[in-house]
KEVOGU-103007 format. One line per field, with one value per residue: residue number from 1; z negated, x negated, y of N, C-alpha, C in turn; residue in one letter. Coordinates in Angstrom, 2 decimals, padded with zeros to 5 digits. Example, Ala and Ser with C-alpha at 12.3 -4.5 7.8 and 13.67 -1.06 7.14 Angstrom:
<atoms>
resi	c(1:2)
nc3	c(-007.80:-007.08)
nc1	c(-013.19:-012.85)
nc2	c(-005.69:-002.25)
cac3	c(-007.80:-007.14)
cac1	c(-012.30:-013.67)
cac2	c(-004.50:-001.06)
cc3	c(-007.80:-007.87)
cc1	c(-013.20:-012.90)
cc2	c(-003.30:000.03)
resn	c(a:s)
</atoms>
This chain:
<atoms>
resi	c(1:2:3:4:5:6:7:8:9:10:11:12:13:14:15:16:17:18:19:20:21:22:23:24:25:26:27:28:29:30:31:32:33:34:35:36:37:38:39:40:41:42:43:44:45:46:47:48:49:50:51:52:53:54:55:56:57:58:59:60:61:62:63:64:65:66:67:68:69:70:71:72:73:74:75:76:77:78:79:80:81:82:83:84:85:86:87:88:89:90:91:92:93:94:95:96:97:98:99:100:101:102:103:104:105:106:107:108:109:110:111:112:113:114:115:116:117:118:119:120:121:122:123:124:125:126:127:128:129:130:131:132:133:134:135:136:137:138:139:140:141:142:143:144:145:146:147:148:149:150:151:152:153:154:155:156:157:158:159:160:161:162:163:164:165:166:167:168:169:170:171:172:173:174:175:176:177:178:179:180:181:182:183:184:185:186:187:188:189:190:191:192:193:194:195:196:197:198:199:200:201:202:203:204:205:206:207:208:209:210:211:212:213:214:215:216:217:218:219:220:221:222:223:224:225:226:227:228:229:230:231:232:233:234:235:236:237:238:239:240:241:242:243:244:245:246:247)
nc3	c(-002.12:-002.02:000.93:000.67:000.77:003.58:003.82:004.19:006.48:005.34:004.95:003.31:002.45:000.70:000.34:-000.52:-002.00:-002.83:-005.97:-008.48:-011.64:-011.11:-008.65:-006.22:-005.54:-002.92:-003.59:-003.56:-004.33:-004.37:-002.83:-005.02:-003.80:-002.48:-001.93:-002.40:-005.24:-005.75:-006.93:-007.61:-008.18:-005.53:-003.19:000.07:002.61:004.66:006.15:008.74:012.03:015.03:016.88:016.19:016.09:018.59:019.84:018.71:019.93:022.61:022.24:021.71:019.23:016.61:013.78:013.92:013.72:010.97:010.44:012.01:011.29:008.60:009.07:010.73:008.97:007.18:008.60:009.10:006.53:005.18:006.51:007.00:008.84:008.71:009.85:012.58:015.83:018.01:015.10:014.82:015.06:013.69:015.04:017.05:015.02:013.62:015.71:016.42:014.06:014.35:016.47:015.75:013.84:015.20:016.03:018.15:018.99:017.46:019.59:021.32:020.62:020.39:022.56:023.31:021.36:019.50:017.50:015.11:013.62:012.02:009.85:007.95:004.97:004.13:001.25:-000.86:-001.17:-001.52:-002.49:-003.59:-006.03:-004.61:-005.75:-005.23:-003.06:-001.25:-000.08:000.11:001.94:001.41:002.62:001.50:001.91:002.05:002.52:003.54:002.48:005.27:006.04:005.40:005.17:006.10:003.40:001.91:002.76:001.23:003.38:002.39:002.69:002.71:000.98:-001.89:-003.09:-002.92:-003.73:-004.94:-007.14:-009.86:-010.90:-013.13:-014.40:-013.38:-014.38:-017.15:-017.17:-016.35:-018.72:-020.61:-020.02:-018.15:-015.43:-013.16:-012.44:-010.19:-010.62:-008.85:-008.15:-010.45:-011.20:-009.25:-009.50:-011.96:-011.05:-009.54:-011.13:-012.27:-010.92:-009.46:-006.94:-003.35:-002.08:-003.68:-004.48:-001.75:-001.35:-003.81:-003.02:-000.96:-002.16:-002.95:-002.38:-000.09:-000.87:-000.76:-003.24:-005.52:-008.34:-010.98:-013.74:-017.27:-020.39:-023.04:-026.39:-027.19:-026.15:-022.72:-020.02:-017.18:-014.55:-012.90:-010.69:-012.18:-010.73:-008.77:-009.33:-010.87:-013.65:-015.59:-015.98:-016.82:-018.15:-020.53:-019.89:-020.18:-020.08:-017.80:-014.69:-011.72:-009.61)
nc1	c(033.65:030.82:028.68:025.35:022.32:020.27:017.05:014.46:011.75:008.28:004.71:001.62:-001.57:-004.06:-007.06:-010.20:-013.83:-016.66:-018.37:-020.65:-020.50:-017.19:-014.93:-013.67:-010.50:-008.24:-005.77:-003.03:-000.82:002.53:004.57:006.81:009.08:009.97:011.98:012.22:010.28:008.95:006.32:004.79:001.88:000.52:-000.50:-001.59:000.57:003.83:006.85:007.55:007.33:009.73:007.67:005.44:005.95:006.56:003.86:002.62:004.04:003.44:001.10:000.88:001.36:003.60:003.06:001.03:002.32:003.16:000.45:-000.35:001.07:000.39:-002.56:-001.83:-000.12:-002.28:-003.98:-002.27:-001.59:-003.90:-006.03:-008.00:-009.36:-009.05:-009.82:-010.29:-011.99:-014.14:-015.60:-013.76:-015.34:-015.42:-014.25:-012.53:-010.78:-009.67:-007.87:-006.36:-004.91:-003.46:-001.85:-000.47:000.88:002.72:004.33:003.64:003.03:001.03:-000.38:-000.38:-002.51:-004.91:-006.60:-010.30:-010.53:-009.65:-007.65:-008.30:-007.40:-007.94:-009.37:-007.89:-006.70:-004.07:-002.36:-000.31:003.35:006.11:009.59:012.27:015.07:018.25:019.50:019.48:019.46:017.88:015.78:012.76:011.02:008.14:004.78:001.53:-001.73:-005.05:-008.26:-011.63:-013.17:-014.29:-017.88:-019.43:-017.12:-014.95:-014.01:-010.86:-008.09:-005.18:-001.65:-000.21:002.84:003.82:002.25:000.79:-001.56:-005.01:-007.56:-010.27:-010.01:-011.11:-009.14:-008.55:-008.75:-006.76:-004.59:-005.06:-004.71:-001.69:-000.78:-001.29:000.48:-000.39:000.12:002.22:003.34:005.09:007.00:005.90:003.17:002.11:001.71:000.15:-001.96:-003.05:-003.84:-005.95:-007.72:-009.17:-011.00:-014.34:-014.93:-015.32:-015.44:-015.06:-012.04:-011.27:-011.44:-010.15:-007.31:-007.29:-007.03:-004.34:-001.03:000.73:003.83:007.02:007.95:010.33:011.31:013.04:015.64:015.18:016.18:013.95:012.92:014.84:014.79:015.31:013.55:011.59:010.85:008.45:006.89:004.86:002.79:000.86:-001.20:-001.25:-001.97:-000.39:002.99:005.41:007.46:009.17:012.12:013.12:010.59:009.85:009.30:011.19:011.40)
nc2	c(-005.55:-002.93:-002.46:-004.38:-002.71:-002.86:-004.32:-002.04:-002.75:-002.09:-000.99:-001.22:-000.03:-001.32:000.50:-000.16:000.50:-000.61:000.18:001.19:-000.22:-000.78:-001.58:001.01:002.67:003.64:006.17:007.79:010.52:010.71:013.46:015.34:015.77:013.89:011.12:008.48:007.40:009.76:011.80:009.56:007.60:005.91:003.08:004.13:004.35:003.13:003.32:000.57:001.40:001.55:002.05:000.76:-002.07:-002.13:-002.01:-004.44:-006.29:-006.26:-007.05:-009.59:-010.56:-010.83:-010.45:-008.25:-005.92:-004.90:-004.73:-002.85:-000.41:-000.10:000.64:002.97:004.96:005.27:006.84:008.78:009.88:010.67:010.79:009.20:006.60:003.02:-000.25:-000.01:-000.22:001.25:002.82:005.83:009.08:012.22:014.31:012.71:011.48:013.45:014.47:012.28:012.09:014.58:013.84:011.84:012.92:014.68:012.81:010.85:007.38:004.81:003.37:004.83:006.81:005.69:005.72:005.21:003.08:000.53:-001.51:-003.27:-006.19:-008.31:-007.39:-006.51:-007.81:-010.07:-009.32:-009.03:-009.07:-007.49:-007.20:-005.14:-005.75:-005.93:-003.06:-000.44:002.45:002.80:000.43:-001.18:-003.26:-004.76:-005.27:-005.63:-004.92:-005.52:-003.69:-003.00:000.02:001.88:002.26:005.37:006.84:009.83:012.17:011.57:013.46:014.93:014.95:016.96:016.77:014.12:013.47:014.72:014.33:013.02:010.73:008.85:006.05:003.82:000.74:000.13:002.80:004.03:002.67:003.30:006.23:006.17:004.75:006.59:008.51:010.24:009.93:008.52:005.29:003.04:-000.12:-002.44:-001.34:-000.81:-003.53:-004.90:-003.29:-003.77:-006.79:-006.03:-004.82:-007.03:-007.66:-007.69:-006.42:-005.84:-008.17:-010.18:-009.69:-010.20:-012.90:-013.88:-012.77:-014.56:-017.08:-017.09:-017.61:-015.45:-014.69:-013.55:-011.00:-010.66:-009.18:-010.12:-009.57:-011.06:-012.22:-012.15:-013.06:-011.65:-009.17:-007.16:-008.03:-007.26:-009.24:-011.39:-014.01:-016.43:-017.71:-016.53:-015.05:-012.80:-010.80:-009.85:-010.64:-009.89:-007.07:-004.86:-003.90:-001.06:000.04:-000.41:001.17:001.24:003.09)
cac3	c(-002.85:-000.69:001.53:000.06:001.56:004.01:003.40:005.48:006.66:005.34:005.17:002.70:002.71:-000.58:000.49:-001.79:-002.02:-004.12:-006.79:-009.87:-012.80:-010.78:-007.23:-006.31:-004.52:-002.28:-004.06:-003.35:-005.29:-003.52:-003.09:-006.16:-003.41:-001.74:-002.28:-003.17:-005.87:-005.92:-007.71:-008.25:-007.68:-004.76:-002.05:001.47:003.46:004.96:007.25:010.13:013.01:016.41:018.19:015.45:016.88:020.31:020.20:018.59:021.05:023.65:021.79:021.69:018.00:015.78:012.56:013.67:013.68:009.86:009.95:012.72:010.46:007.77:009.75:011.12:007.61:006.44:009.18:009.06:005.08:004.40:007.53:007.01:009.88:008.53:011.00:014.04:016.35:016.88:014.10:015.37:014.71:012.98:015.87:017.39:013.86:013.60:016.97:016.28:013.03:014.70:017.30:014.89:013.30:016.24:016.45:018.88:018.44:017.49:020.36:022.48:020.22:020.10:023.51:023.60:019.86:019.29:016.26:014.54:012.37:011.24:008.58:006.85:004.42:003.22:-000.11:-001.31:-000.34:-002.64:-002.20:-005.04:-006.03:-004.12:-006.24:-004.76:-001.54:-000.17:-000.54:001.27:001.94:001.92:003.21:000.94:002.79:001.60:003.33:002.91:003.13:006.36:005.64:005.74:005.47:005.36:002.46:002.23:002.36:001.47:004.37:002.06:003.08:002.19:000.06:-002.81:-003.70:-002.46:-004.57:-005.34:-008.54:-010.29:-011.09:-014.79:-014.91:-012.77:-015.42:-018.29:-017.03:-016.58:-020.35:-021.55:-019.73:-017.08:-014.17:-013.17:-011.74:-010.02:-011.25:-008.02:-007.92:-011.79:-011.47:-008.20:-010.13:-013.04:-010.61:-008.81:-012.39:-012.55:-009.62:-009.27:-005.68:-002.51:-001.44:-004.56:-004.35:-000.50:-001.98:-004.67:-002.03:000.10:-002.78:-003.43:-000.99:-000.08:-001.18:-001.26:-004.68:-005.86:-009.67:-011.85:-015.39:-018.12:-021.63:-023.72:-027.52:-027.63:-025.36:-021.28:-019.44:-015.90:-014.37:-011.59:-010.77:-013.02:-009.86:-007.76:-009.45:-011.73:-015.09:-016.32:-015.05:-017.40:-018.58:-020.92:-018.62:-020.56:-019.82:-016.33:-013.46:-010.59:-008.37)
cac1	c(032.34:030.20:027.75:024.57:021.57:019.67:015.75:013.45:010.00:007.09:003.45:000.79:-002.95:-005.10:-008.29:-011.37:-014.65:-017.53:-018.98:-021.36:-019.31:-015.98:-014.76:-012.79:-009.23:-008.04:-004.92:-002.13:000.12:003.37:005.00:007.45:010.38:010.23:013.28:011.52:008.64:008.59:005.11:004.13:000.55:000.61:-001.36:-001.43:001.67:005.42:007.94:007.01:008.00:009.44:006.40:004.60:006.82:006.22:002.49:002.67:004.82:002.24:-000.34:001.66:001.14:004.42:002.30:000.42:003.36:002.86:-001.00:-000.84:001.78:-000.57:-003.66:-001.17:000.17:-003.49:-004.63:-001.29:-001.31:-005.14:-006.86:-008.99:-009.10:-009.17:-009.05:-010.25:-013.30:-015.65:-015.00:-013.63:-015.79:-014.58:-013.25:-011.33:-010.19:-008.37:-006.94:-005.54:-004.13:-002.55:-001.05:000.51:002.15:003.37:005.39:003.14:002.90:-000.69:-000.93:-000.83:-003.61:-006.39:-008.26:-011.09:-010.74:-008.65:-007.26:-009.14:-006.17:-008.52:-010.23:-006.73:-006.54:-002.88:-002.47:000.94:004.68:007.33:011.01:013.05:016.55:019.10:020.24:019.12:020.03:016.47:015.32:011.63:010.08:006.58:003.80:000.20:-002.97:-006.74:-009.20:-013.08:-013.20:-015.48:-019.00:-019.38:-015.86:-014.61:-013.50:-009.50:-007.46:-003.79:-001.25:000.68:004.00:004.22:001.18:000.37:-003.14:-005.71:-008.59:-010.42:-010.38:-010.76:-007.80:-008.27:-008.54:-005.54:-003.92:-005.15:-004.10:-000.50:-000.65:-001.50:001.53:-000.87:000.21:003.60:003.48:006.09:006.51:005.32:002.04:001.23:001.38:-000.88:-003.56:-003.51:-004.21:-007.03:-008.59:-009.76:-011.53:-015.34:-015.60:-014.10:-015.60:-014.30:-010.80:-010.85:-011.61:-008.78:-006.33:-007.10:-006.74:-003.00:-000.17:001.30:005.21:007.94:008.22:011.88:011.69:014.40:015.78:015.62:016.05:013.28:012.91:015.72:014.09:015.14:012.03:011.64:009.77:007.86:006.51:003.61:001.75:000.60:-002.37:-000.97:-002.31:000.85:004.28:006.85:007.51:010.27:013.11:013.23:009.60:009.39:009.82:011.48:011.07)
cac2	c(-004.87:-002.31:-003.28:-004.17:-001.92:-003.79:-003.60:-001.61:-003.15:-001.32:-001.92:-000.13:-000.52:-001.16:000.40:-000.71:000.56:-001.03:001.32:000.85:-000.73:-001.34:-001.16:002.27:002.39:004.88:006.47:008.97:010.62:011.46:014.36:015.06:016.28:012.86:010.91:007.57:007.34:011.00:012.12:008.46:007.13:004.88:003.37:005.02:003.32:003.78:002.05:000.04:001.88:000.57:001.86:-000.60:-003.32:-002.60:-002.64:-005.81:-007.24:-005.83:-007.86:-010.94:-011.15:-010.15:-010.01:-006.98:-004.61:-004.39:-003.96:-001.15:000.62:000.53:001.63:004.16:005.54:005.99:007.91:009.95:010.37:010.75:011.23:007.79:005.46:001.57:-001.31:000.59:-000.59:001.34:003.63:007.33:010.06:013.45:014.99:011.99:011.28:014.67:014.41:011.12:012.13:015.76:013.27:011.09:013.74:014.98:011.73:009.81:005.99:004.79:002.81:006.27:007.66:004.80:005.75:004.05:002.32:-000.82:-002.18:-004.47:-006.38:-009.24:-006.85:-006.44:-009.05:-010.14:-009.44:-009.20:-008.86:-007.09:-006.67:-005.28:-006.39:-004.68:-002.17:001.03:002.82:002.64:-000.65:-001.69:-005.03:-004.15:-005.91:-005.24:-005.50:-005.17:-003.40:-002.48:001.38:002.24:003.27:006.91:007.26:011.08:012.40:011.61:014.67:014.69:015.74:017.90:016.75:013.09:013.11:016.10:014.53:011.85:010.58:007.17:005.61:002.28:000.18:000.31:004.10:004.64:002.36:004.24:007.29:005.83:004.67:007.96:009.75:011.43:009.26:007.93:004.04:002.44:-001.62:-003.06:-000.83:-001.58:-005.27:-004.98:-002.59:-005.24:-007.88:-005.61:-004.71:-008.34:-008.19:-006.67:-005.86:-006.27:-009.51:-010.94:-009.41:-011.00:-014.52:-013.89:-012.99:-016.06:-018.26:-017.30:-017.58:-014.60:-014.81:-012.27:-011.27:-010.02:-009.12:-010.37:-009.42:-011.96:-011.78:-012.94:-012.62:-010.57:-008.17:-007.44:-007.87:-007.33:-010.52:-011.76:-015.36:-016.36:-018.19:-015.61:-014.18:-011.38:-011.43:-009.56:-011.32:-009.26:-005.83:-004.49:-003.05:000.03:000.77:-000.53:002.23:000.83:003.66)
cc3	c(-001.73:-000.17:000.90:001.01:002.22:004.01:004.47:005.27:006.48:005.54:004.21:002.67:001.48:000.04:-000.32:-000.98:-003.21:-004.45:-008.04:-010.76:-012.34:-009.45:-007.19:-005.30:-003.95:-002.83:-003.52:-004.01:-004.34:-003.98:-003.94:-005.41:-002.53:-002.73:-003.29:-003.77:-005.87:-007.33:-008.35:-007.57:-006.92:-003.72:-000.76:002.21:003.69:005.87:008.27:010.99:013.95:017.32:017.61:016.03:018.07:020.64:019.70:019.50:022.36:023.67:021.35:020.15:017.15:014.24:012.52:013.48:012.07:009.19:010.72:011.84:009.33:007.91:009.80:010.22:006.77:007.14:009.05:007.20:004.33:004.87:007.44:007.82:009.26:009.44:012.09:014.35:018.02:016.10:014.64:014.49:014.19:013.95:016.39:016.29:013.86:014.83:017.13:015.29:013.45:015.78:016.84:014.36:014.00:016.91:017.30:018.32:018.29:018.91:021.72:021.85:020.17:021.21:023.48:022.42:020.29:017.68:016.19:013.41:011.53:009.50:007.56:006.25:003.82:001.90:-001.33:-000.59:-001.76:-002.27:-003.08:-004.92:-005.31:-004.82:-006.04:-003.61:-000.84:-000.78:000.65:000.93:002.72:001.71:002.22:001.77:001.81:002.63:002.88:003.53:004.27:005.94:006.21:006.00:005.08:004.05:002.52:001.63:002.48:002.86:004.03:002.29:002.31:000.69:-000.59:-003.16:-003.07:-003.03:-004.74:-006.92:-008.84:-010.67:-012.70:-015.36:-014.44:-013.88:-016.82:-018.36:-016.96:-018.18:-021.17:-021.02:-018.41:-015.51:-014.33:-011.90:-011.66:-010.83:-010.12:-008.08:-009.37:-011.52:-010.43:-008.84:-011.22:-012.61:-010.37:-010.16:-012.65:-011.56:-009.41:-008.54:-004.69:-002.15:-002.49:-004.80:-003.14:-000.78:-003.02:-003.77:-001.09:-000.78:-003.42:-002.43:-001.01:000.11:-001.48:-002.40:-005.04:-007.14:-010.15:-013.41:-015.91:-019.77:-022.72:-025.14:-027.74:-026.81:-023.58:-021.06:-017.81:-015.39:-012.85:-011.57:-011.39:-012.17:-008.64:-008.11:-010.19:-013.06:-015.96:-015.67:-015.81:-018.18:-019.24:-019.83:-018.93:-020.17:-018.39:-015.35:-012.24:-009.22:-008.89)
cc1	c(031.85:029.39:026.32:023.34:020.84:017.99:015.14:012.02:009.48:005.62:002.72:-000.62:-003.89:-006.39:-009.53:-013.04:-015.65:-018.22:-019.80:-020.19:-017.86:-016.05:-013.53:-011.47:-008.85:-006.30:-004.18:-001.31:001.30:004.09:006.23:008.92:010.53:011.48:012.99:010.30:007.66:007.64:004.63:002.91:001.23:-000.52:-000.85:-000.23:003.29:005.96:007.12:008.18:008.23:008.42:005.65:004.60:006.71:004.81:002.23:003.08:004.01:000.94:-000.05:001.62:002.22:003.52:001.34:001.45:003.08:001.18:-001.22:-000.08:001.10:-001.87:-003.07:-001.04:-001.11:-003.82:-003.82:-001.65:-002.68:-006.33:-008.48:-008.64:-009.83:-008.98:-009.36:-011.51:-013.19:-014.81:-015.16:-014.27:-014.78:-013.38:-012.10:-010.41:-008.87:-007.65:-005.89:-004.20:-002.93:-001.31:000.01:001.43:003.06:004.41:004.96:002.98:001.19:-001.15:-001.27:-002.03:-005.09:-007.16:-008.79:-011.42:-009.66:-008.65:-007.84:-008.24:-006.94:-009.32:-009.26:-006.45:-005.05:-002.89:-001.13:002.31:005.83:008.43:011.81:014.44:017.16:020.28:020.33:019.63:019.20:015.93:013.93:011.00:008.84:005.42:002.49:-000.78:-004.16:-007.51:-010.45:-012.86:-014.61:-016.68:-019.08:-017.97:-015.57:-013.88:-011.98:-009.07:-005.70:-002.92:-000.22:002.10:004.59:003.51:000.74:-001.00:-003.75:-006.77:-008.88:-010.77:-010.41:-009.43:-007.54:-008.25:-007.45:-004.36:-003.73:-004.49:-002.47:000.09:-000.54:-000.44:000.58:-000.82:001.59:003.18:005.00:005.69:005.52:003.46:001.41:000.98:000.17:-002.26:-004.21:-004.13:-005.99:-007.92:-009.26:-010.61:-013.23:-016.09:-014.93:-014.07:-014.63:-012.65:-010.22:-010.76:-010.32:-007.42:-006.04:-006.61:-005.08:-002.01:000.51:003.19:005.72:008.24:009.31:011.75:013.08:014.52:016.23:015.13:015.16:012.91:013.48:015.45:014.55:013.92:012.47:010.29:009.57:007.24:005.11:002.39:001.29:-000.61:-002.30:-001.24:-001.06:002.20:005.77:006.50:009.09:011.20:012.96:012.11:009.32:009.96:009.64:011.55:010.67)
cc2	c(-004.14:-003.25:-002.92:-003.12:-003.05:-003.36:-003.34:-001.85:-002.05:-001.92:-000.75:-000.86:-000.24:-001.28:000.72:-000.23:-000.12:000.11:000.63:000.55:-001.20:-000.78:000.11:002.06:003.88:005.19:007.76:009.32:011.39:012.36:014.29:015.11:014.70:011.73:009.35:007.74:008.74:011.07:010.74:008.15:006.03:004.43:003.82:003.91:003.98:002.76:001.51:000.46:001.30:001.15:000.84:-001.95:-003.51:-002.83:-003.91:-006.81:-007.12:-007.00:-009.06:-011.47:-010.45:-009.62:-008.99:-005.88:-004.07:-003.72:-002.97:-000.39:000.90:001.03:003.03:005.43:006.04:007.10:009.23:010.65:010.94:010.98:010.13:006.91:004.05:000.81:-000.79:-000.14:000.13:002.50:005.01:008.20:011.14:013.94:013.98:011.67:012.45:014.71:013.36:011.19:013.45:014.76:012.28:011.65:014.08:014.16:010.49:008.41:005.68:004.04:003.76:006.91:007.13:005.34:004.69:003.17:001.48:-000.97:-003.52:-005.33:-007.73:-008.65:-006.34:-007.65:-009.30:-009.94:-009.66:-009.12:-008.26:-006.48:-006.40:-005.71:-005.69:-003.86:-000.91:001.18:003.05:001.83:-001.05:-003.20:-004.57:-005.04:-004.91:-005.79:-004.66:-005.10:-002.75:-001.26:001.37:002.97:004.48:007.77:008.63:011.18:012.67:013.01:014.42:015.36:016.81:018.22:015.45:013.00:014.61:015.85:013.00:011.85:009.00:007.20:004.06:002.08:000.56:001.81:004.60:004.06:002.76:005.32:007.18:005.18:005.97:008.95:010.63:010.90:008.47:006.53:003.52:000.86:-002.08:-002.66:-001.17:-003.00:-005.32:-004.39:-003.53:-006.09:-007.16:-005.44:-005.76:-008.32:-007.02:-006.36:-006.43:-007.85:-010.86:-010.63:-010.11:-012.57:-014.78:-013.77:-014.38:-017.27:-018.32:-016.96:-016.02:-014.63:-013.67:-012.47:-010.11:-010.23:-009.26:-009.86:-010.71:-011.68:-012.81:-012.42:-011.43:-009.35:-008.18:-007.60:-008.08:-008.25:-010.81:-013.20:-015.31:-017.35:-017.74:-014.91:-012.98:-011.95:-011.05:-009.71:-010.78:-007.88:-005.55:-003.60:-002.00:000.71:000.87:000.86:001.41:001.54:005.25)
resn	c(m:p:d:l:p:q:p:i:p:a:a:t:l:i:v:m:r:d:a:p:g:a:p:e:l:l:m:v:e:r:s:a:q:m:a:f:a:g:g:a:l:v:f:p:g:g:r:i:d:p:g:d:v:a:f:a:t:e:l:g:d:a:a:v:a:a:k:a:a:a:i:r:e:t:i:e:e:v:g:l:a:v:g:l:d:p:q:p:d:t:g:d:l:q:a:m:r:a:r:l:h:a:g:e:p:l:s:a:v:l:g:r:h:r:i:a:p:e:r:l:v:p:f:a:r:w:q:p:e:r:l:v:a:r:l:f:d:t:h:f:f:l:a:a:a:p:e:d:a:p:t:p:v:e:d:g:t:e:t:a:r:a:f:w:a:g:a:a:q:v:l:a:d:a:e:a:g:r:a:h:l:i:f:p:t:r:r:v:l:e:r:l:a:t:l:g:s:f:a:a:a:a:a:h:a:a:a:y:p:v:r:t:i:t:p:w:i:e:r:r:d:g:i:d:q:l:c:i:p:d:d:l:g:y:p:v:t:a:e:p:l:a:k:a:h:r:r)
</atoms>
């Protein structure tokens, strides 16, 4: 048998801001040329780099690596700093983003700023079945958007578009064929669509354990369904396999 792919540690950040009617989420559209989820709407995020692991080691807390990666990727992809104290001004943020794009680790570009990992709320962890060449073990975190946050700007490389939208609107766009969502993002959006504020989302996250979700295929009523556990707060726990987008 061929060797199964090893999961790539990754992290993603669900940035939420309260708004009339329903909270808005920071979404990015991945470049169509990306090997994984090209053209899909996702939350900012990416691999946990060795620099993130080294940073966490320096701080004496291995769990910080995933949060550092989520913070770093959000700066890189959309130019928004979440989980930093003090909040960087426009000049500092632009300089940070440029240095990160040049390959410097987050720890080297922080300057007078520090990360505030407590502002990132663990929300979920997904690791699909080992049937694809590129397999990610992704930590999802929830965070409130900073006040007076700048307008997100896509990087033009990994991200083709960055925008704010309510979870229900993104789901409606996907249902109408105006947007592409992969299976984990759709399930997370359905969960977020039930929550009326960041405070409600944080409380909801605290009420459920973060357990790694690996979807499985199960035949139900004569239809193959892609399924997830029913005890982790997701309102939809199965989708017909023929309809599910897994990458």
